[in-house]
Every structure is written in structure tokens, then in C-alpha cells.
MIFI-167662 format. One record per residue (C-alpha): residue in one letter; y negated, x negated, z. Coordinates in steps of 0.5 Angstrom, whole numbers, padded with zeros to 4 digits, always signed. Example, Ala and Ser with C-alpha at 12.3 -4.5 7.8 and 13.67 -1.06 7.14 Angstrom:
// MIFI-167662
A+0009-0025+0016
S+0002-0027+0014
//
This chain:
// MIFI-167662
M-0210-0152+0161
K-0203-0150+0159
A-0201-0149+0167
L-0207-0144+0167
V-0204-0140+0161
W-0197-0140+0164
L-0200-0137+0170
A-0204-0132+0167
L-0197-0130+0163
V-0193-0130+0169
P-0193-0122+0169
L-0192-0121+0161
T-0186-0127+0161
V-0182-0124+0167
V-0183-0116+0165
A-0180-0118+0158
Q-0174-0120+0162
E-0173-0114+0166
E-0167-0110+0166
I-0169-0103+0166
Q-0163-0100+0170
Q-0164-0101+0177
Q-0160-0106+0181
S-0156-0103+0186
G-0157-0105+0194
E-0164-0108+0193
Q-0170-0105+0196
R-0176-0102+0192
I-0182-0105+0192
E-0187-0101+0196
V-0192-0098+0192
I-0198-0095+0195
D-0201-0089+0191
V-0207-0086+0195
I-0208-0079+0192
G-0210-0072+0194
T-0215-0068+0198
A-0218-0068+0205
N-0213-0063+0207
E-0207-0067+0206
T-0204-0070+0213
V-0204-0078+0211
M-0210-0081+0214
P-0214-0087+0212
H-0212-0091+0217
E-0205-0089+0216
Q-0205-0092+0209
P-0202-0099+0208
V-0207-0105+0206
S-0204-0109+0201
G-0206-0116+0198
I-0211-0118+0203
F-0208-0120+0210
G-0201-0120+0207
L-0196-0117+0202
S-0198-0110+0206
D-0200-0109+0213
A-0202-0103+0217
V-0209-0102+0220
H-0206-0101+0227
D-0203-0108+0226
I-0208-0112+0223
T-0212-0117+0228
R-0219-0115+0225
G-0223-0110+0225
V-0222-0106+0218
T-0224-0099+0216
V-0221-0095+0210
I-0224-0090+0206
D-0220-0087+0201
E-0221-0083+0195
S-0222-0076+0199
L-0227-0079+0203
M-0231-0082+0198
Q-0231-0075+0194
E-0232-0071+0201
T-0238-0076+0203
A-0241-0077+0196
I-0240-0085+0196
D-0244-0088+0190
D-0246-0095+0192
L-0244-0100+0197
H-0250-0097+0202
D-0246-0091+0203
I-0240-0095+0207
A-0245-0095+0213
R-0243-0088+0214
F-0236-0090+0216
A-0236-0097+0217
P-0239-0101+0224
S-0244-0106+0222
A-0245-0104+0215
Y-0252-0103+0215
A-0255-0106+0209
P-0262-0108+0206
S-0264-0104+0200
G-0263-0110+0195
F-0269-0108+0191
G-0266-0101+0190
T-0259-0104+0187
P-0254-0107+0192
S-0249-0111+0189
L-0246-0114+0195
P-0244-0111+0202
S-0248-0113+0208
I-0243-0113+0214
R-0245-0116+0221
G-0252-0118+0219
Q-0251-0121+0213
L-0249-0121+0206
G-0241-0120+0205
E-0237-0122+0199
L-0234-0117+0194
F-0227-0117+0192
Q-0223-0112+0188
A-0215-0112+0188
G-0216-0118+0193
M-0220-0122+0188
R-0227-0124+0189
R-0232-0121+0184
Q-0238-0124+0181
A-0244-0121+0184
G-0252-0122+0184
N-0256-0128+0187
N-0257-0126+0194
G-0255-0119+0193
L-0260-0118+0187
G-0255-0116+0182
V-0252-0111+0177
P-0251-0104+0180
L-0244-0103+0182
S-0240-0097+0179
L-0235-0094+0183
N-0232-0090+0176
G-0226-0095+0177
V-0225-0095+0184
E-0220-0090+0188
R-0220-0093+0195
I-0225-0098+0199
V-0223-0103+0205
V-0228-0105+0209
A-0226-0111+0213
R-0231-0115+0218
G-0231-0122+0219
A-0229-0128+0214
P-0224-0126+0208
P-0217-0129+0211
I-0214-0135+0208
M-0210-0132+0202
L-0217-0129+0199
G-0220-0136+0199
T-0226-0140+0200
T-0233-0136+0200
Q-0240-0137+0201
R-0241-0130+0205
V-0237-0129+0212
G-0240-0123+0215
G-0235-0119+0212
F-0232-0116+0206
V-0231-0110+0202
D-0224-0110+0197
L-0225-0105+0192
Q-0218-0102+0190
P-0218-0100+0183
K-0215-0094+0180
Q-0208-0094+0178
A-0204-0090+0173
H-0199-0086+0176
T-0192-0085+0173
D-0190-0079+0176
E-0195-0073+0174
A-0200-0072+0168
T-0207-0070+0171
T-0214-0069+0168
K-0220-0069+0172
L-0227-0067+0169
I-0233-0068+0174
G-0240-0067+0173
R-0246-0068+0177
I-0253-0066+0177
G-0259-0067+0182
E-0266-0067+0183
W-0271-0072+0179
Q-0266-0071+0172
Q-0260-0074+0175
H-0254-0073+0171
R-0247-0076+0171
L-0241-0074+0168
Q-0234-0077+0169
V-0227-0076+0165
D-0221-0078+0168
Q-0214-0077+0164
N-0207-0080+0167
W-0201-0080+0162
V-0194-0081+0163
I-0191-0085+0158
A-0184-0085+0161
P-0183-0082+0168
N-0183-0086+0174
Q-0183-0092+0169
Q-0190-0092+0165
A-0196-0089+0165
L-0203-0090+0162
R-0210-0088+0165
V-0217-0087+0162
S-0223-0086+0166
A-0230-0086+0163
E-0237-0084+0166
Y-0244-0083+0163
V-0250-0084+0168
D-0257-0082+0166
E-0261-0081+0172
G-0268-0081+0173
S-0271-0083+0180
F-0276-0080+0186
Y-0279-0087+0185
D-0284-0088+0180
Y-0282-0092+0173
S-0275-0092+0176
G-0268-0090+0173
L-0261-0092+0172
R-0257-0091+0165
S-0250-0093+0165
D-0243-0093+0161
S-0237-0095+0164
V-0230-0094+0161
V-0223-0096+0165
V-0217-0097+0162
A-0211-0097+0167
Y-0203-0099+0165
R-0197-0099+0170
Y-0190-0101+0168
Q-0185-0100+0173
P-0178-0102+0170
N-0174-0102+0176
A-0174-0101+0183
Q-0176-0108+0184
T-0182-0109+0179
D-0189-0106+0179
W-0194-0109+0174
A-0201-0106+0174
V-0207-0108+0170
S-0214-0105+0169
L-0219-0107+0164
E-0227-0104+0165
Y-0233-0104+0161
Y-0239-0103+0164
D-0246-0103+0161
A-0252-0101+0165
Q-0260-0101+0165
W-0264-0100+0171
T-0270-0101+0175
D-0272-0107+0180
N-0275-0103+0185
A-0279-0108+0191
G-0281-0102+0195
I-0288-0102+0198
N-0292-0108+0199
R-0297-0109+0205
P-0292-0106+0210
T-0297-0106+0216
Q-0295-0101+0222
A-0299-0096+0220
L-0295-0096+0213
I-0289-0095+0217
D-0291-0090+0222
D-0296-0086+0218
N-0295-0088+0210
L-0302-0091+0211
Y-0304-0096+0206
I-0309-0102+0206
T-0313-0102+0199
G-0316-0108+0196
I-0315-0113+0190
G-0313-0120+0193
V-0317-0126+0190
Q-0314-0133+0189
P-0318-0139+0192
N-0320-0140+0185
N-0323-0133+0185
S-0318-0130+0180
E-0316-0123+0181
V-0309-0124+0178
P-0304-0124+0184
G-0302-0131+0186
A-0301-0136+0192
F-0306-0136+0198
A-0310-0130+0195
V-0314-0126+0200
I-0316-0119+0200
S-0322-0116+0203
P-0320-0109+0205
T-0323-0103+0202
G-0320-0097+0205
Q-0314-0094+0208
V-0310-0088+0204
R-0304-0084+0205
I-0300-0087+0199
P-0294-0083+0196
R-0287-0086+0198
S-0286-0086+0191
Q-0291-0090+0189
V-0287-0097+0189
L-0288-0104+0186
T-0284-0102+0179
D-0287-0103+0172
P-0285-0099+0166
L-0285-0105+0162
D-0280-0109+0166
T-0273-0110+0163
N-0266-0110+0167
T-0260-0110+0163
A-0253-0112+0164
T-0246-0112+0161
T-0240-0114+0164
W-0232-0114+0162
L-0227-0114+0168
L-0220-0115+0168
H-0215-0114+0173
S-0207-0115+0173
T-0203-0115+0179
Y-0195-0116+0178
S-0190-0115+0184
R-0183-0117+0184
Q-0178-0117+0189
L-0173-0123+0188
N-0168-0121+0193
N-0168-0118+0200
D-0172-0123+0203
V-0177-0125+0198
T-0183-0122+0194
L-0187-0125+0189
V-0194-0123+0187
N-0198-0125+0181
R-0206-0123+0181
T-0210-0125+0175
Y-0218-0123+0175
Y-0223-0125+0169
Q-0230-0122+0169
H-0235-0124+0163
L-0243-0122+0165
N-0249-0122+0161
R-0255-0120+0164
D-0263-0120+0163
G-0268-0119+0168
I-0275-0120+0166
N-0281-0117+0170
Q-0288-0116+0169
N-0289-0120+0176
S-0287-0126+0173
F-0280-0126+0176
V-0274-0128+0171
E-0267-0128+0172
I-0262-0129+0165
I-0255-0130+0165
D-0253-0132+0158
G-0246-0131+0160
A-0242-0132+0166
E-0234-0133+0166
T-0230-0133+0172
F-0222-0133+0171
E-0218-0133+0177
N-0210-0133+0178
R-0206-0133+0185
L-0199-0134+0186
E-0196-0131+0192
L-0189-0131+0195
H-0188-0127+0201
W-0182-0127+0206
Q-0179-0122+0210
Q-0179-0127+0216
G-0187-0127+0216
T-0188-0133+0212
T-0193-0133+0206
L-0194-0139+0201
G-0199-0139+0195
A-0203-0143+0190
N-0209-0141+0186
V-0214-0143+0181
R-0221-0141+0180
I-0225-0143+0174
N-0233-0141+0174
D-0238-0142+0168
V-0245-0140+0169
L-0251-0141+0164
G-0257-0138+0167
Y-0264-0138+0167
S-0269-0137+0173
Q-0276-0136+0175
F-0279-0134+0181
T-0284-0139+0184
T-0290-0135+0181
E-0289-0128+0184
A-0294-0126+0189
D-0293-0119+0192
L-0298-0118+0197
P-0304-0119+0193
I-0302-0113+0189
D-0306-0106+0190
L-0301-0101+0188
T-0307-0096+0188
A-0311-0100+0183
G-0306-0099+0176
L-0301-0102+0173
E-0305-0108+0170
A-0306-0110+0178
R-0299-0111+0178
R-0298-0116+0173
I-0298-0123+0173
P-0299-0127+0166
L-0298-0134+0167
T-0304-0139+0166
E-0304-0145+0162
A-0303-0149+0168
Q-0297-0145+0171
Q-0294-0145+0164
A-0294-0153+0164
R-0290-0153+0170
L-0284-0149+0167
V-0281-0149+0160
A-0281-0144+0154
L-0274-0140+0154
R-0277-0135+0148
P-0284-0134+0145
G-0288-0132+0151
L-0282-0132+0156
F-0282-0138+0161
V-0277-0140+0166
S-0276-0146+0171
P-0272-0152+0168
G-0266-0154+0172
A-0268-0160+0175
Q-0274-0164+0177
Y-0278-0169+0172
D-0284-0174+0173
R-0288-0173+0167
D-0294-0177+0169
G-0290-0183+0173
D-0293-0182+0180
G-0287-0181+0183
V-0288-0173+0184
G-0284-0168+0180
D-0289-0164+0176
F-0284-0158+0175
N-0283-0151+0179
L-0275-0150+0180
S-0271-0144+0181
D-0264-0143+0180
T-0263-0145+0172
T-0257-0148+0171
N-0251-0149+0166
S-0245-0150+0171
N-0238-0151+0171
S-0233-0151+0177
T-0226-0151+0178
Q-0223-0149+0185
L-0215-0151+0186
G-0213-0148+0193
V-0206-0148+0197
F-0205-0144+0203
A-0199-0142+0208
Q-0199-0137+0213
Q-0193-0136+0218
E-0192-0130+0223
F-0188-0132+0230
V-0185-0126+0233
F-0184-0128+0241
S-0181-0121+0243
D-0181-0114+0241
T-0189-0113+0244
W-0192-0120+0242
S-0193-0124+0236
S-0198-0129+0233
R-0200-0132+0226
L-0202-0138+0224
G-0205-0140+0217
A-0209-0146+0213
R-0212-0147+0207
A-0214-0153+0203
D-0219-0152+0196
F-0221-0158+0192
Y-0227-0157+0188
D-0229-0160+0181
V-0236-0158+0180
S-0241-0160+0174
A-0248-0158+0173
R-0253-0160+0168
D-0260-0157+0166
P-0260-0153+0160
I-0267-0153+0158
A-0270-0159+0160
P-0277-0160+0158
V-0279-0164+0151
G-0278-0171+0152
F-0274-0171+0158
T-0266-0173+0158
P-0263-0167+0161
A-0261-0168+0168
A-0253-0167+0170
D-0249-0169+0176
T-0242-0168+0178
H-0239-0167+0185
Q-0232-0166+0188
D-0230-0164+0195
W-0225-0161+0199
L-0226-0155+0203
F-0221-0153+0209
A-0220-0146+0213
W-0215-0144+0218
H-0214-0138+0223
A-0210-0136+0229
D-0209-0130+0232
T-0204-0126+0237
R-0202-0119+0238
V-0199-0116+0244
A-0197-0109+0244
L-0199-0106+0251
T-0195-0100+0250
P-0192-0097+0243
N-0199-0094+0241
M-0204-0099+0244
N-0205-0106+0241
V-0209-0112+0243
Y-0211-0118+0239
A-0215-0124+0239
T-0217-0128+0233
T-0220-0135+0231
Y-0222-0137+0225
W-0226-0143+0222
S-0228-0145+0215
D-0232-0149+0210
S-0236-0145+0205
T-0240-0146+0199
S-0247-0144+0198
N-0248-0142+0191
S-0254-0139+0186
M-0253-0133+0181
A-0246-0131+0179
G-0243-0136+0183
G-0246-0142+0179
H-0249-0149+0182
V-0255-0152+0181
L-0259-0159+0181
N-0263-0161+0187
V-0270-0164+0186
A-0266-0171+0185
G-0262-0168+0180
E-0256-0168+0184
I-0251-0163+0186
D-0253-0163+0194
S-0246-0164+0198
Q-0249-0160+0203
N-0248-0154+0199
F-0240-0156+0200
A-0241-0157+0208
T-0243-0150+0211
E-0238-0149+0217
N-0237-0142+0219
T-0233-0140+0226
L-0230-0133+0228
Y-0228-0131+0235
E-0226-0124+0236
V-0222-0120+0241
G-0220-0112+0240
M-0216-0106+0241
K-0213-0101+0237
Y-0210-0095+0239
Q-0206-0090+0235
P-0202-0084+0239
E-0196-0082+0237
G-0195-0075+0234
E-0203-0074+0235
R-0208-0074+0229
W-0213-0079+0231
Y-0214-0087+0231
A-0219-0091+0235
D-0221-0099+0235
A-0226-0103+0238
A-0228-0111+0238
V-0232-0116+0241
F-0234-0122+0236
E-0238-0128+0236
Q-0239-0131+0229
T-0243-0137+0226
R-0245-0137+0219
S-0250-0140+0214
L-0256-0136+0211
R-0258-0138+0204
N-0265-0138+0203
R-0269-0137+0197
D-0271-0144+0196
G-0263-0146+0196
S-0263-0149+0203
N-0259-0146+0209
S-0260-0144+0216
G-0255-0143+0221
I-0254-0136+0224
L-0250-0134+0231
T-0248-0127+0231
R-0245-0123+0237
G-0243-0116+0237
V-0239-0110+0239
E-0236-0105+0234
A-0232-0099+0235
Q-0229-0093+0231
W-0225-0087+0232
N-0222-0082+0226
Y-0219-0075+0227
R-0216-0070+0223
H-0213-0064+0224
E-0208-0060+0220
A-0212-0054+0221
G-0217-0057+0216
Y-0222-0061+0220
W-0224-0068+0221
M-0229-0073+0224
T-0230-0080+0224
L-0235-0084+0229
A-0237-0091+0228
A-0242-0095+0233
T-0244-0102+0233
Y-0249-0107+0237
I-0251-0113+0234
D-0255-0119+0236
A-0256-0124+0230
R-0260-0130+0232
F-0262-0136+0228
D-0258-0142+0231
N-0263-0147+0233
S-0265-0147+0226
A-0271-0146+0221
A-0273-0140+0218
F-0277-0138+0212
Q-0281-0132+0210
D-0285-0130+0204
S-0292-0130+0208
R-0292-0132+0216
Q-0295-0124+0217
V-0298-0119+0213
A-0304-0120+0217
D-0305-0127+0213
A-0306-0123+0206
F-0313-0120+0209
D-0319-0123+0212
N-0323-0120+0218
S-0328-0116+0214
R-0325-0109+0217
P-0322-0110+0224
D-0322-0103+0224
I-0317-0103+0219
I-0313-0109+0220
E-0315-0116+0224
G-0314-0121+0218
T-0313-0128+0219
G-0316-0130+0212
V-0310-0135+0211
G-0308-0132+0204
A-0301-0130+0202
P-0296-0131+0200
N-0296-0137+0204
F-0289-0139+0204
A-0288-0140+0211
A-0283-0144+0215
F-0282-0143+0222
A-0279-0149+0226
P-0272-0149+0229
S-0271-0143+0234
N-0266-0138+0237
Q-0271-0132+0235
R-0267-0126+0233
V-0266-0125+0225
Q-0271-0120+0223
G-0269-0114+0219
I-0262-0112+0223
P-0262-0106+0227
P-0259-0108+0234
V-0255-0101+0235
Q-0252-0097+0229
L-0249-0090+0230
S-0246-0086+0225
A-0241-0079+0225
A-0238-0076+0219
W-0234-0069+0219
G-0231-0064+0215
W-0229-0057+0216
N-0225-0052+0212
F-0227-0046+0215
T-0223-0041+0210
S-0218-0043+0205
Q-0224-0043+0200
W-0230-0046+0203
Q-0231-0053+0207
L-0237-0055+0210
G-0239-0062+0212
G-0244-0068+0213
D-0246-0074+0216
I-0251-0077+0221
S-0253-0084+0222
Y-0258-0087+0227
T-0261-0094+0228
K-0265-0097+0233
A-0272-0100+0232
Y-0272-0107+0230
P-0277-0112+0227
L-0279-0112+0220
D-0282-0119+0220
Y-0280-0126+0224
L-0286-0125+0228
Q-0284-0118+0230
T-0291-0116+0228
V-0288-0110+0225
M-0283-0105+0227
I-0278-0100+0224
R-0278-0095+0229
D-0271-0091+0231
Q-0269-0087+0225
H-0264-0082+0223
L-0261-0079+0217
V-0257-0073+0216
N-0253-0071+0210
M-0250-0064+0209
N-0245-0061+0204
L-0242-0054+0202
S-0236-0054+0198
W-0233-0048+0194
Q-0226-0048+0192
V-0227-0043+0186
T-0220-0043+0183
S-0214-0048+0184
A-0217-0052+0179
F-0224-0051+0180
N-0229-0054+0185
A-0236-0053+0186
R-0240-0057+0191
L-0247-0057+0194
E-0250-0063+0197
V-0257-0064+0201
L-0259-0071+0203
N-0264-0073+0208
L-0263-0066+0210
T-0269-0066+0216
D-0273-0070+0211
Q-0274-0076+0215
D-0279-0082+0212
N-0274-0087+0213
W-0275-0095+0211
S-0271-0101+0210
P-0272-0108+0209
V-0271-0110+0201
F-0268-0117+0202
E-0262-0120+0206
G-0264-0125+0211
G-0271-0122+0212
Y-0275-0127+0207
F-0279-0121+0205
G-0280-0118+0212
S-0288-0119+0212
T-0289-0117+0204
L-0285-0111+0203
A-0281-0105+0206
F-0277-0100+0202
P-0278-0092+0203
V-0272-0088+0203
E-0271-0082+0199
P-0274-0075+0202
R-0270-0069+0202
H-0266-0068+0195
A-0260-0063+0193
R-0255-0064+0187
I-0249-0060+0185
R-0242-0063+0183
L-0237-0059+0179
E-0230-0061+0179
F-0224-0059+0174
S-0217-0061+0175
F-0212-0059+0170
//
């Protein structure tokens, strides 16, 4: 423990010993400040990417597909959450995440979320806490598994690195930004930067208040975010940036519209009728059967929400990055991250996810040599106490036209007996299985309840080999030791809580080569292999039915093969790249099992910016994601299972009943919920010195919503437009119109397609909002 404390104090200890005067003959550490407007000449791809693939790399030289979204692009295209990165980044299409995406989706699977090069806590399978961008001034989207410097992760399709706002030591600034929109949506942000000592110390505070109603019934978001950033640059060789964020949010878990037939997707036609369980109960439950009573056009705002649902979270987030140039050849970097999270999610459909404290601490020490050598070590500690219950959810039997009571699932005494009371009237799953009657069969329902602690110790090395002026290669390897313990925090009365420990080694390596065919064109090839973990909520580990930590959760293998080209013509204002890839990875299923996925695809992007004041970006993706001779799971086999065949004029029902927790035999079937083709374009045009017109358009080719491909989401497009007026040098007004052509678009609600036969999410109709910004 003393070693951990020492690592965390490295920045403070070294900074305290710094001499204020600059030592002559030494080079200044490269500090990346990304500020400005769309009219400036620095393009996103020209900005170095630091702390991810190495100390600092140009996008043109990185042997991986990378998209940089700087602060000006974030503002011009109104990026609010992780879904919006699809406007720029290939392969970034995402399900709705129950209306609250907490993780990105890249190359057909959930990706990892990093901030300042450190992996953040996030929700369980993408269902988590809303993401605030109040403390973010740049977003880096990378396709493929995180590089070895960032550590072993669960999700390897790609990742997003949020680069925090930093205090600037050269200029004091103030920004006041307000936004109002339809459905009583209001946002206010104040961003103040103070220079404490010119070119040495600065302090920045950014506070944001959000109070938003919603197009969707009983939905909204209210949040408070405060970010405090401090920067210290005592001399030319030293830089220390630290930020602390507090975020408190209340939001709605939005499941979209159930019973997604093709008539619903095509014409908003909804089949009415109450589901009846085998015991004749009309409470929504497993294997309920619906006798259709009619078909009506349902308002797209009439989604599966409830005003009595509770979803709240509070998080504290600390980041510290200390850089010190030790001599002309060696730079030391120390990164520290800490996050605390509390979350209460209690829904009337019997879903419960409560995180009663999740603590994550990580410290990484890096040494970078100019000769291309990188060595490092890190420690990561994750402690999670959480309670979960999702075994009695039943969405298909619910008739959204029948009133709120029809959506609620009160637990019967028999169901309560298979759970444990966390609070009066609130039941959750125990954290392990127990045999109450001695018949050798467990008598309880299991979800993700756990009290787990993990310590991850990692070491890594990376070396670049330069064979000529035009040819170089890089090799890297990493080893991580995991020491994990888990226990049942809420065992049934009369049972000793189950507990287990597990230790394991996970490894990763990568190799790449890059050849400059011309001074402006690079071609590259990358291969990557890693072990990865399979975690539950907030990165915790659960016990299986045997009361053990499953060793298979530490034995998931991932591979990546990627070949690409990057072109940046000298003296021109455009950049293009393209890549072909093949990846194998694991999909964590809702029951905790894992399915193998094989993904192949092609990606391309093009960026252009003209000095006269217009810019454009294009992105294109083809992706083929299939189960890799692996089993698949779905809430119900098909939507027709929920209905009997009494109204074949409406639907030819099977009468099986739903949900029926379908398992499909191992196959190479295409993964549902992923469009095979994505195209997007974004642009801006300063047609006078005061006025700018901009917008973006995206297209997705038709794809199956469910595993059996009985329901298809058709070809879709979405158009957003904006008009900005620079009233004075300090005041800008902007009108944004989203979904300009008022398309009735749909998306899946959950990664991996588990709810593909149960739910579909209606995209918001055309709506407008106004953004006002004062800078002084």
C-alpha cells in the first residue's frame, strides 16, 4: 500500500523540487492546447494524439484508424453524447443504450471509454450513467483494441479517449453558453480560465446545469457538473495538469416501444392486447401470450417509461497527468485516475441496479526514449458493491396503450422467495446460488449482485525499429496480474455468504509496420492479440452458480488484423485514410456468458478545410459481424411468440409465449442490430464574415433487428442543419434544427441484439434549439 501512495504522490514530490528558472540547452515538453474556432488553420488530424499510442503521435503516423474531434467541431455540430461521434467517425453506429449511452459502440460492439488515457468506469453493457461533456475539450475515436499502454480491457472493438479541459497559462478567458430547445430543454454553462502566473500557473472552472424535458413520455434529464482544472508549468521541462469533476444526474431509463413488428417499424402500427401468463395472471411475466385486440397507430413518444422510475447517480472523477523531461532523450510521464460512483436504478418493471459505492484508482508510470523505446508499469484497484435484479422483467406482454398499471410488475410471494429483500419492498438477487431444500438445485434467481475487489498490476514495453527513412516497425507486449475477490453482500437468511478468490495472468502483444510510399502517403499493417476480462456493473466480478469466480471470465481471446493507408498531401488542406480489418472478440451476454464474434470490414474517412472558411468531413463503413461458430441469446425467439394466432390478419402468432429467453445453437449468423453500411458527411460554410451555415447527414443500410431476421430496420437517413450569426466579436447566436426532414427512424435499444425481438427505439422527430455564447 505504501508503494501505491508513493506512486500517487510522484507529481507532487517532483514538482516541489523543481527550479522555477528554465535550464538552458534543454527542450520544452510538448504541450497540446487545442483551442480556437472553425476558421483557424489547424485541422483535427494535424493535432498530435498524446497519451494513447505513445508520448505524442501524428494521426498520419498512427498504425490504426483514428478520428480526432476537436473543440470547434464539437461546438459546430452540437455533440452532446457518444452517439454523436457517428457524424465523423467510421464504424461508430450505436444502439440507444436505453436512451442513455454510457459507452461508445465501434465496429459493431461496445467500446471502452478512456479519459486522459485512463480507462473510466462505465455502465453494465452500456446501460449506465449519462455522460457529461462539460469537462471535455477534445475527443479521440480509435478503431480496434486499446494499445498495450492503456491496459487489458473487456471491450476491444474500439475506444474513445475524452481529453479533459485544461487550464491555459497564457490568457484569461470567460465563456457563458446557454441553450434552449423544444420540450423545455435548458442548458447553461460557465467556463472561466484564470492566469495565476503567466506561462506558469493557471486555474479553470467549468460549471454546467442541465434541466431538460423530453419528446418521450415521462422522460427527462437533470444534472449538475462542476470541473476544476489546475495547470503548473514551472519550467521548460515540466508540466502538471490536474482536474477534478463532480457530476450529479437524474434521468430516465427509456426502453423505447415494445412489440417491434414490421408494421411498427414501417408504419408505427402497434398491436394491442394484454399478455396472460400460464397461471392466468395479467401481470407481465415469462411465457405470457397475447390475444391481439387490434392494431393502432401509436404516438412515437409513447415509450416504455414510468413516472415512478428512479435513476440517479453521483460521481467524482480525478485526473492528474505529470510530464517531466529528464534529459534530451528521456521523458517521464505519471498518470493518476480516481473515480467514485453511486447509482440507484429502480424501475417499476422490476429492474434494479444499485451501485452502493464503486471506487477505482489507477496510476501509470511511463518512460519514453526518443529512440522509440517505451517502458511502463501501472496498478489499478477496483472495488464495487452493487445489487442487481433483472430476472423478472417482461416487456413484450405489456400493452403500452393500456395505462401505466399495465407496465408495472409487482413481485409475487413466490418470486420474492427467490430473491432477497434489500430494503422494505425492494428485492434483489443474492450474489450466489443456494440450495434451500437440499434437493441439489439452487432456489434463487441470479443477476449481477456482488461485493468484489480487484487489483491489476501491469507492465508493458514497446519498441520502434527504424529500418530506413521510409520504413519502420513497432513491437509491444504487456502482462497483467489480476488478484480478484468476490463475496455475496446479501446472502439469504440462514446461509453463509459465498465467497471466492481468483488470481490470473493476462497477456497482450502487438506488431505493426509502416512504409512511406511517398512523403505524403503511408501504408501500414497491424496485428494484435490479447486476453481480456468479462466484468459486470462498474467493472465488478460476480460469483457463478457454484459460488465461484469463473476462470473463463479471464480467458477471452481477442485478435485484430488491420491494413490501411493514410494520405496527407503537402501544402493541401485535406487528409484521407482507409483500412481493411478483421477482428475476433467476445460479446458478454445478459446471463454472464460470452459469445464469440468475428467482424470484418472496410473503413474510410476524408477531411477538408479551406482557408476561405468552409470545411467538410466524410466517413464510410462496410461491416460484416457474425457469431463465430458461437451461441446467441435473445429475450424472445421472435416477436410473433408473444401472440396467439387468433388474429392472423394482424399477426400469425406462434403462441409460445414471451419472454421465453431463447438460446440459439452455435452458428455463423450475422449479428443483429448492426447496419452493414454507414455513410456520413458534415460541413460548415462561412458565407460572410458573420454568418455560417452548417449541417450533417448520415445514412444506414437496412439491417435485421432480431436474430431470425423477421423484422428489418429499413434504409434510413438523418439530416441536421445549423445557422450561426457572429453578432459581435464576443457574442454568437446559433439555430440548430435536428432531423430536418422529420424521418421516422428507429434504432436497437441494446448492444448485441438481446432485445432485438422485444424493443425498438424511435428516434426524435424534427426539433429546434437555440445556442447563445458570450466570450470575454
